N, C-alpha and C positions, 0 to 999 in steps of 0.2 A: 504494500500500500504506500503510495506516495503521500506527501503531506497534504496534497489537495485532492486525493481520490485513489482510484484503483486502475491499474493497467492490466488488460488481459490480451494475450496473444492468441491468434486464431488456432494455433496448434493445441491450445489448452481447452478448446471448446468442443462439445460433442456435435455430431452430425445434426442432431435435432435443433440446435441453435440456428443452423443455416437453412433448415427446412421451415419456412415461415408458416406453412400449413399446420405445423405441430403446435404453434402458439408459444413455444418455449422462449424464443427470443423476446417476444412481446412481454412475457412475464418478467424476465430478467431485467429488461430495460425499464419497465414500469416500477419495479421494486427499488432500483437505484434512484429513480426520479422521486418516488414517494419518500424515501429516506434521506433525500438531499445529499447523496454520496455520488460524486462525479465518477463516471466510468469512461475510460478511454479503451476502445477495442481496436487492436492492431490487426488489420486485414490488408495484406499486400495488394490483392486484386479482388474487390467485392464482386465483380462481374463473373468471376470463376465459380461463384455459388448460385448463379442464375440472375435473371433480370429483376425479379422481385426483391431479392436480397440487395442487389446493387442499388435499387431505388430506395430501400430503407436506409442504407448507408449514406446515400446522397441527401435524403431528407433530414438526416441528423448532422449535417455539416456545420450548422450554427446552433445546435441544441445546447441549452445551458447545462444539462446534466450528463448527457450521453453523446459521445462523438466517436466516429470511426477515423482511423489514421492509417496511412500506408506504411509507416515505420514507427518504431518505439521512440525515437528521438523527438519526433513531432508531438507524440502523445505526452511525453514528459514535459515538453515545453508548454503545452496547453495547461497541464495540471499545475505547473509551477507558477505560471503568470496569471492565472485566472482563479484565484481562491473563491470558495463559496462564501457569500455574505448572508448570514442568517438574520432574518428580521424578527 
C-alpha cells in the first residue's frame, strides 16, 4: 500500500476481474470508491482483455478513486501527488 492508496498489477488479478460479465471488477472498484481508498490498477494493454474492459479503463482515466495505468511508475506518481482529502 502506498501512502495514498493501493497499486495492483494485472498479473495479480484473476480472470474474473477482466470478464466484466462476472461483475467482479465492478464490485472491487465500487468497494475502493465507497471506502475512499485510491486504487491504481496497472494494465499494460487494456484492449488485450476485450473492448468492454478497454472502455472501462478509458472511462476511469480521470476517476478520483480508481484509475488504470500502463506502468507502475505512472501509478505511483498519481498516488503520491494526489492525496485523498476527507471532508
